[in-house]
N, C-alpha and C positions, 0 to 999 in steps of 0.2 A: 503493500499500499504506500501511497505518497504521504498520507497523514499518519502521525504517530500519536500515541496517548501518554507519553511520558510527562512527568511533572518536570518542566524545564529549569526551574530555579528553586533554591531553598532559602526562604527568609532568614533562617538561623545563621546562614553563612555571612549575612551583612555585617554583623557586629565586628567581626575580625577584619573585614575588608575595609570598612569605614575607619576603624582604628588605624590601620596601616596608611590609609590615604591621609589622615590627620597627621600622622607622624611625617609623611612625606611633605606635607604642607608646611609643617613647622620648620623642617630643615631648609625650606626655601623662602621662609618669611612671608607665606601666603595666608591671607585671612579667610579666603573662601575659594572654591573651585567649582566650575560648572561642568556637569556630566549630561550631555544630550543624548537622546535616543536618535542617533543619526551617524551617518558616515560621511565620507568626503564628497559624496554624490547627492546628499540630502535625500536619499531615497527611503520609501516606506519599508522596503525589505532590505535587510542588511546581512552581510555575511556573518558567520559565527564569530569571527574574530572582532567584529564591530559591535557586538552586543555588550557595549560597555555599561550602559545603564542597567540592563538585566544582571550583568555580572555584579555590580556594586550594590544594587538595591533589591533584586528579585522581581522587579516589575517588568513584564514582557510585552506590554501594549505597543502599539505602532506609533504613538506620539506621546511626548512628555520629556521631562528632564528633571535633574536633581541639583540642588545647591548644597554642598557640604561646607560647614564651618566648624571651628574648634569645638563649639558647644551647642551647635544647632544644625539640623539637617532637614531639608524639605523636598517633597516630591510634588511636581506640577503636572496635573493631568486634566483633561477635558472631561465633558460630561459622559463620553462613552466608557470611561474607565473608572467612574467614581466607586463602583463596588469592587471591581477587579484589583485596583491598586491597594486596597486595604486587605484584600486576601492574600496578596503575593508579597507584601513587604512587612517590615516590623514596626508596628506603631510606637514601640518604645524608643526607636531611633529617629523615625521620620515624622514630621508633621505633613499634613496633606493640604495642598492649595489648589483651589478651583481655578483653573487656567483655560482660556484667556481672560475670564472675568477679572482675575487679579493678574496683572502683567508682571514679568520679571523685574523690570525696572522699578515699578512701584513697590514691589516687595522689598527689593534691595535698598531702597531709600529708607526704609524703617530698619532693616535687618543689618545693613552694612553702610552706615552713613559715612564712614571713612575706612580705607583699607586697600588691600591689594587683591584683586580678583583674577584667578588663573583660569585659562581655557586653552583648548588646542585650536590653532588657527585653521586647520584642515576640517574640523567638525562644525565650525560656526561661520555663517555667511558674512560677506562684507557689510550688509545692512545691520545684521545682529550686533557686530562688534562696534559699528558706528553708533548704535543707539546706546550701548553700554558705556561708550566713551563719553557720552553726554551727561553721565552721572557725576555730580559734583562731589569730590572727595574720594572718588574710587579710581585707582590706577589698575588699568587692564593689562595683565601680563599674558603674553601670547605664546609662552612656552610652559604653560601651566596645567599640563595633564599628566597626572601621576600613574594612571591606571596601567599604561603599557610597562612601566617599571615594576609594578607590584603583581600584575597578572602573568605569573610565570609559565603557565601552560596554555597560553593564548594560541588558538588555532592559526594555521597558515592562511595566506591570502588564497581565494579560490582561483583555480586555473581551468575552467571548463572550456570546451571546444565551441568556436564560433562556427555558425553555418549561414549559408545564403538563404534569404527569405525570397520565394518565388515573385518575380516581377509581375506575373499574371494575377497574383493576390494583392500586390502593392499598387498596381495601376500606373506606376512610374518607375523608371530605372534610376538608380543612384546617380548616374550622370546628369539626369534632368533635375533631380532634387538638389544636387550640389550647385548646378548652374543658377537655380532659383534663389538658393540661400546666398550664394556669392553676390547675386544682383541686389538682394536685400542689404547685404553688407555695404556695397558701393553706394547705395541710396542713402544709407545712414551716415555716409562720410567716413567709413572706416576701411582699413586695409585687411583686417582679419578679425574673426570672433573667437573667443575662448568658449569651448563647450564642456560642461562638466556633468550633464545629466545623461546617463547611459541610455535611457529610452529614446531620447531625442537623436543621439548619435546612431543608435541601431536603426531608427526610422530613416535618418538621412542615408545611411550606407546599405539599406536593405539587408541587414544581417540580424541574427538572433543568437542567443547564447545560453549557457547552462551554469553560469557562475552562482546563481541564486536559486533557491526553491521558490516556486510559485510566480516567478518573475523572469521571463525568458530573455534576458539581456546579457550583453558582454560588459563587464565592468571595465570602464576606460575613461580617459579624458581625450579631447581633440582640440585642434586649432584648424578652422577652415579659413582659407585665404580668399582674397577677392577675385582670384583667377580659378576658384573651384578646387584647388589642391586642398588636401586634408593631411595633417599630421596626426597620427593616432598613437596615443600612449597607454600601454597596457603590457601584458605579457605576450610577446610576439608569437610564442608557441601555440597560442590559442588559434592562430590563423594557418597552421600548417596544412589544413585541409582545404583551404581556399587558394585559388591561384593568385598570383601577384597582380597588382593593379598600379600602373605607373603614376596615377593621380593620388594614391593613397600610400603614405609612407608610415611604416611601423617603427615605433620606438619603445624602449623599456619604460617602465613606470617612473624610475628615477630621473628620466630626462624631462619630465613635463615642466616642473618649475624653472629649471635653467633655461628651457626653450623659451619660456615667456619673457625673460629678461632680454632676449635677443630680438624680439619683435620690433619693427618699426610701426609706430602709431599712425593714426589713432586705432585702437583696439576696442572692439565691442565686447562688453562684459556684462552679465546679469548679476547686479549686486544682491538680488534676492535669493540666488541659488549658488553663486559661486564662492568657494571658501575664501576666507580672509587672506589665506596665504597666497592666493592668486594676486591680490592687490599688492601684497608686499613684493611678490616676484617681479611684477611689471614696473615697479619702482617709479621712475620719473616719465615712463612712457604715457603718452597722451591716451586717455581712456574715455570711451563714450559708454555711459550706463544706459542700457536698454534691456527689455526682456530677451530671454534666449530666443534667437530667430528661428529655431526649429519647433518651438512649442506650439504656436497657433497653426502652422501648416500641418503638423502632425495631428492636431486635434480635428482639423476639417477633413474627414475621410474622403478618399476618392470613390468614385462609383464602383470600382473593382473591390476595394476594401469593404464597402457596404454590402456588395453582393456576397462576398466571402463570409462576412460575419452573419449575415442573415441565414446562410446554410448552416453555419456552426450552431446558431440559436435553435434552428428547427431540430438539428440532431440531438442537442442537449435538451430540448423540450421533450422529445420522445423518451430520452432516459429518465427524465424527471416524472413523466407519466407512469412508466413502469415502476419507478420507486414509490410514488404515492399510492399506486395500486397495492404494491407489496405492503406498504405501511398500513393501509386500510384493512387488508385481508389476511395477513400473515403474522402480524405482530401478536405477541402473547402477553400475559401478565409479567413474564420474566424479560421481556425486551428492554434493553437498556440504551442509553443515548450512544455509547459506542457501538452497539449493534446497528443502530440507525445510520451512524456515520459510515460504518463499513459497507453496509448495503448500498447506499447512495453512490459511494465511490465505485462499487462493483458494477452498478448499472451504467455509469459513465464509461468505465473500462470496457464494457461490453460492446461499445460503439467501435472499438479497435481504432479510434482516432484520438483518444485523450493522451495529451503530452505531460500534463501535470494539472493539479488543481489550481485555480486562480487565487485561492487563499484557503487556510484551513477552515473546514466547514464548522459553522456555528450551529450547534444543536442544543437547544435549551428546553428542557421539559419543566413546566411549573415555574418555580422560583428562579431557575437557571435562565429562563427566557428573559428575565428582567435585566441580566447582565448583557449588555448590548453586544460586546465582542467576546462572549464566553466561549472558551475552547475546553471541551471535555478532556479529562485526563483520568488515568486509572484511579487516582485518588478521589476525584469529584464525581466520577461515573455513578449514575443512579437508574433505577428502573423508571420507566415512564409513568408520570403521574396519572391519576384517574380524574376524569371530570374536570379537565382544564384544557390547556392548548400546548402544542409543541411548536416551537419556532425553529425553522431550519433555513439558513442563510448559506448559500453555497455557489460554487462556480467551477468551470473547467477551462483549461487552456488547451485550445486545439490549434493546429497550424493555420486555420483559416479564421479564428476568432477567439475572443475572450468572453465568457459568460458570467453573469452575476444575477442570482435569483433568490428571492426569499418568499417562502410560503408559511403561513401559520395555519395548523390544522387542529381539528378537535380531537381530543382524547376522551372518550366516553360522552358525557353529557354536560358540557360546560355551562355554568350559570348565565342567566340573561345579562348580567353585568359585563362579562367577557364578550358576549355577542354584541352587545351595544358598542363597547369600545372598538371591536373589530370593524364594525360597520362605520363608525366615524373615521377610522384610519383609511378604510377603502374609499370612502367619500373623498378624501384628500388626494389619494393616488388617482382616482377617476378625474378629479379637477385638473391635475397636471396633464394627464393624458389628453384631455379635451381642450387644453388652453390654446389660444391663438394670440399672437403678439407681433408688433411691428419690429422692424429692424432697429437695433440699438438696445433692446430690452435685455437685461442681464438676469442671472440667477437670483440676485437679491430682490428683484421685482416680482418673481413668480413664487418664491418660497412660501410666502403667506397664503397662497391658494391651498397648499397641502395641509397647512395647520388650521385654517379658519374652522373646520368642523370640530376640532379639538378645543381651539381657543374659546369657542362659544360655550363650552362646558368647564372652563378654567383648567384645561389639560394642555399638555405640550410634550415635546420630546427633545432631548439634549443632543442632538446630532443634526447635521445637515440633511436636507431633503434628497440631495443627490450629488454624485461625483461623477467626473469624467471617467471614460472607460476606453482603453486602447483595443487595437486589433492584434491579437497574439503579442501583446505587451503588457503594461500594467493595468491591473483591474481598477486602480485608482490613478487617473492622470489628470493633469492640468492642462490649460488654465481654467476650463470651464467647470462650473458647479452650479447646482441649485442650493443657494445658501444665502443667508442674510449678509455673509461676508464677501460675497462674490460680485464684483462690478465688471466682469469680462462680458461683453455683449455676446449673446448666443449667435452662431452662424450655422448655415447649412452644413450638414455632414458631422457636426459635433454629437457624439454619443454621451449621454447622461443617464444615471440611474434615477429612478423615481421610487423612493422608499420611505414614506412616512411611517411612523410607529407609535406605540404607546407602551409604557413599562410601569408596572406597579411593583415596587420593591418587595421581595420576599414572597411574590405571589405568581405573577406571570408576565410575559412579554408578548407584544404583537408587532409584527412588521409585514408588510406586503411591498414587494419589490419587483418591477419590471425594468429592463433597459429600453430606452427610447432614443430616437435620432432626430436632430433638428431638420426639418424639411420645409420648403416653400409650400404654401397651402393655396389651393384654388378657391375663389370666392364662392359663397353660397349663390343660388340663382337670384336672390333678391338682395344680395349685399352689394356694398360699394366695391369698385374695382381697385381696392387699396392692396399693396403688397403686404402679405402677412405671412408669418411662419407658424409652425406648430410641430407637433411630435408624432413621428411614426414609430409604432411599437415594434421591437425586435423580439420580445420574450412571449412565447405562446405556451402557457401552462395554465390549467384551471385555477381559479381562485375559489376556495372552498365555500360553496354556496350554502352549507350547513351551518356556518357562522354568521350569515348575513340576516340582519332584521330588516326585511323588505320594507316594512311600514316606515322606516326612517329615510328611505331614498326618494329622490324626486323622480319624475318620469324620465327625464333625460338621463339621470344616473343609471336607472334600470335598463334603458335602452342601450346605454354604452356597454353595460356588463353583459347583456344578452348578445350584443354584437361581437363583443370580444370573444365570448365563448363559442359563438358560431365559427369565428375565424379559427380558434384553437382546434376545433373539430375538423375544419376543412384543411388546415395546413399540417397539423401533427396527426391527425387521425390515420392518413395512409401509411404512416411510419410505425404503427403499432398494430397488433392483431389479437385475437383470442380474448381472454379475460381482461387484459389492460384496455383493449378497445371498448369493451362493453362498459367497463368502469368509467372510461373517458366520456362516452356518450351520455351516461347518467349525470356526471358531473357538469356537463355542458348544456343540459336542458335549460330552457328559459326559466327565469325566477317566477315564482307563483305570484298571482295577483293578490 
């Protein structure tokens, strides 16, 4: 299996490790150090050697950081991890800070009014260090990471094999992409751009890799010049199976920072993603701060990419139908969360196309469903609760696409309160699915549509409504999001998730998620001829009608749900047969009046 169920960290190990860090700090006259959940590429998925936050604190979430001081230590996490961080770390060592509601700089103004703050310049961006340097009385020390000195059995850097990604799936050859990005560099008045995000580099060069689980990228840095040449910094051995390209020069990792000092400016750098060490290496070279030039073109998928990912989603949808039929008909009183995760991965493997999971499956029964990013382990595993709901959030990595779907299903006879909450979440998901909007609208403008049915009842959820998704790349990609924090205008070809939820601590969790793609929309017969956009659904799997309180729905909402289920049956039905097909037909019948 791709997914394992080991307990990845031990909170009891933190005491000795934090004590060792404090000794290291004292030897260097540091008053505090920052430990991010990040690598030099600012990626969500990091190699084992870069799990420094988990090693020091026990917390394994995908976002957060710690501050360690001589007499005080704090863990900063967002609303997705409020419960998880307390389960995985030692409350006798760490205080817990709700971030970003409380920013690091605001917290430091109280905790460290004066002193020396240490950090690793490869793990913090140019913007992050600049913000910290605005703190009065705080000296930022950029050689202040003691973990590599203390972590004696730290794993090696990954060296997975790079492979070519088919141009028929990409829709453009790498020479075309490089020429387009080089043109953007010239238009910006630069001679080169520094690229530090592996997914952007892999998109640019039409390559994929195996350096990281769940994330099919080659870890690397790059410089693309205004004549479309690329210098690629990585382990060159990763490319032994690919033929040489005169426009792409391979260099060892250690050559990256020295190469920057030799560039003639101006050089385009993204201060929101590039390590602070990049700014130091460039020295006095003229720099233009601008977003990574690959990010937006990568987000706006080609027709070929969309055709490919649609096929991947239908294949994955058929696997999900077989899984949900199994869950309905073959589970027993002894079925556990791990049993469910294993079964779902098995149905995806049966497609003979699964390359990896797109993330570890989230499978929470009863109270575990309220832990937004719950990962079942042998320690936490439990049999499925009766008369509640099971939340299953999962996805697959296929050569032709990346999937991400959440379904919440009944276990036994859930009470009306759960069904009511489920229906309110569903109304929010339907509102996003039906939305139409003009050019220039961003995720921050649409996010409230998904929350309005919950807000009306003084309810909410502490995560974004949606994130960008790649095509055989990251299941979380930017710059687009459906979130109050996202001001990036939505453009045709952008894929986002649509996943409102509701969570009641220690009781249950509800989330319903489809992936959708931004598309131009034709006006209705009696509408104005105004250019508008909307969402085309990619995910086709039944939404469990047994949890829907039909009386709460408007006629338009019921019509959308019935039409969606008709499309599910039409598109996925031919891919299943026998008992799963009969189950699918029953689940896709129109809602009762």
